[in-house]
C-alpha positions in Angstrom: 53.3 76.9 -1.8 52.5 76.9 -5.5 50.9 73.7 -6.5 48.5 72.7 -9.2 46.6 69.5 -9.5 46.7 67.8 -13.0 47.6 64.1 -12.6 45.4 61.3 -11.4 46.5 58.0 -9.8 44.5 54.9 -9.4 45.3 52.7 -6.2 46.0 49.0 -6.1 44.9 46.8 -3.2 46.9 47.4 0.1 48.7 50.7 -1.1 49.3 53.1 1.7 50.1 56.8 1.5 53.8 56.3 2.1 54.1 53.7 -0.8 52.3 55.9 -3.2 54.3 59.1 -2.2 57.4 56.9 -2.7 56.3 55.8 -6.2 55.2 59.4 -7.2 57.7 61.7 -5.7 60.6 59.3 -5.0 60.2 60.3 -1.3 57.9 58.3 1.2 57.6 61.4 3.5 55.8 63.6 1.0 52.5 62.2 2.0 51.1 65.7 3.2 50.5 67.1 -0.2 48.7 63.9 -1.3 46.4 63.7 1.8 45.7 67.6 1.4 44.6 67.0 -2.2 42.4 64.0 -1.4 40.6 64.9 2.0 38.0 62.2 1.2 40.6 59.5 1.9 42.5 61.2 4.7 41.7 58.4 7.2 42.4 55.6 4.9 45.4 53.6 6.1 45.4 50.8 3.4 43.6 51.6 0.1 41.2 49.4 -1.7 41.8 48.8 -5.5 40.5 51.5 -7.7 40.5 54.7 -5.5 41.2 57.8 -7.8 43.6 60.2 -6.3 44.4 63.5 -7.3 48.1 64.1 -7.4 49.5 67.5 -6.7 52.4 68.4 -9.1 55.0 69.9 -6.7 57.3 72.7 -7.8 60.4 71.4 -9.4 62.6 73.0 -6.8 61.0 70.7 -4.2 62.0 67.5 -6.2 65.4 69.0 -7.5 66.5 69.4 -3.8 66.8 65.7 -3.3 69.8 64.1 -4.2 69.8 62.0 -7.3 69.7 58.6 -5.8 66.5 59.5 -4.0 64.6 60.9 -6.9 
């Protein structure tokens, strides 16, 4: 799986992994890449405001495989 880390994301109070994945990738099920890139926060359920997460940029093919209405 070819990924590289380049983006950062700062959390808002109460955000969860699935809501962040939905906002960034258009798919709430893409939590695994986020959790793997941020092992420090792996056990967090609801984030406090101000946590800086590293966001893996997934290969385009992974995003392109989604139908347009789910991107």
